[in-house]
Each structure stands twice: as C-alpha cells, then as structure tokens.
C-alpha positions in Angstrom: -12.0 73.8 -58.7 -11.8 72.6 -55.5 -9.3 73.9 -52.7 -6.3 72.2 -52.0 -6.9 70.6 -48.5 -3.4 71.3 -46.2 -1.6 69.2 -44.5 1.2 68.9 -42.0 3.9 69.2 -44.3 2.0 72.7 -45.2 3.3 74.0 -42.2 7.1 74.3 -42.9 8.0 71.9 -40.6 6.8 73.7 -37.1 6.0 71.7 -34.5 3.3 72.6 -32.1 3.9 71.0 -28.1 3.0 71.7 -24.6 5.8 70.6 -23.5 8.2 72.7 -21.9 11.5 71.1 -22.6 10.5 69.5 -25.9 13.6 70.1 -28.5 12.8 69.0 -31.8 16.8 68.2 -32.2 16.6 65.9 -29.7 13.7 64.0 -30.9 14.0 60.4 -29.7 11.5 58.7 -32.5 14.5 59.8 -34.9 17.0 57.2 -34.0 15.1 53.8 -34.0 17.9 51.3 -33.3 17.4 47.3 -34.7 17.9 44.9 -32.2 20.2 42.1 -33.5 18.2 39.1 -35.0 18.1 36.4 -31.8 16.3 39.4 -29.9 13.4 40.1 -32.6 10.4 37.8 -32.5 8.6 37.5 -35.7 5.5 36.0 -36.6 4.7 33.9 -40.4 1.1 34.6 -41.4 -0.3 33.4 -44.8 -3.3 35.4 -46.2 -5.3 35.9 -49.1 -8.1 38.3 -47.2 -8.5 41.6 -49.5 -6.0 40.3 -52.1 -8.6 39.3 -55.1 -8.1 35.8 -54.1 -4.4 35.8 -54.6 -2.3 34.3 -51.8 0.4 36.0 -49.7 3.0 35.5 -46.9 3.0 38.3 -44.2 5.9 39.2 -41.6 4.7 40.9 -38.8 6.6 41.9 -35.6 9.6 43.5 -36.8 11.2 46.3 -34.5 13.3 48.7 -35.5 13.9 51.3 -38.5 12.5 51.4 -41.5 15.6 50.8 -43.6 16.8 47.2 -42.0 13.2 46.0 -42.4 13.2 47.1 -46.1 16.7 45.5 -46.7 15.3 42.3 -45.0 12.1 42.6 -47.0 14.3 42.6 -50.2 16.4 40.2 -49.1 13.3 37.7 -48.4 12.0 38.5 -51.5 15.2 37.6 -53.6 15.8 34.4 -52.0 12.5 33.3 -52.4 12.5 34.4 -56.3 9.3 36.5 -55.5 7.5 39.7 -55.5 6.2 41.8 -52.6 6.2 44.8 -50.6 7.0 46.3 -47.3 3.6 48.3 -45.9 3.0 49.3 -42.1 6.0 47.6 -40.6 5.0 44.0 -42.6 7.0 42.4 -44.8 4.2 41.0 -47.8 5.9 38.4 -50.3 3.7 36.9 -52.8 2.8 33.4 -52.5 2.5 30.6 -50.0 6.0 30.5 -49.1 5.6 30.3 -45.3 7.9 27.7 -44.3 10.5 28.8 -46.5 10.5 32.0 -45.4 10.5 30.7 -41.8 13.6 28.6 -42.7 16.0 31.8 -44.5 14.6 33.8 -41.0 15.8 31.1 -38.6 19.2 30.6 -40.3 19.7 34.5 -39.9 19.0 34.3 -36.2 15.4 35.3 -36.0 12.9 33.8 -33.6 9.5 32.6 -35.6 6.6 31.7 -34.7 3.9 30.2 -37.4 0.7 32.1 -36.9 -2.6 30.5 -38.6 -3.5 27.9 -40.8 
C-alpha cells in the first residue's frame, strides 16, 4: 500500500508566516464583501470546449463571497429551467441560454457584456 500524501489540513490549522504582525483572527481574506449588482461587471461567454461537444453559457467576473455566487447561480439555473454548476468563481449553465441569462442579470441590476460569438 502507498502512503497517504499529507495536505495543508493535516497540519492542524497551523499558519506559518514571516510577517511579525500577522494575526490569523484578523485575516482580511475571511470577510469578502459582495458589491451591489450595479457595481458588478459580468461577462457572458458561450463555450463548448472540453465538454464533449455540449454547449454551455459561462458567466465570469463576479466579485464577492462564495455564498452570494452560489445563490446567483442557483437563481439563474432555476429561472432558465436548466442545470449547471458554480466552479472557480464562474457560473456554468447548460445550453446556449446566453441571451436569457443576460436579460435576467440586467433586470437584477448587473452590468453584463456579451463576449465571443
């Protein structure tokens, strides 16, 4: 049997830093504020690369915390009646529903730019 490779979580929550003033309780990375929709600039992409020929609509450029991104993704999928996922800060919606998604985002107050064909 092979040995299990140790990851960062196996360190027991220790944080190593060369910054003498570092305080893990005051880490600014924990509190990401989501700007209001009017200040967000999203991009609506159409893609089929690396997906076995299946087409998807990809929304990029969301700024904010993961919870709000998940909520927006779930809302868009529900309104379009299709499946999808949220990965790496992008909302992936199955099918070519770019126009519908753009209109939904504009109605919610987001600034959306159509990117690509």
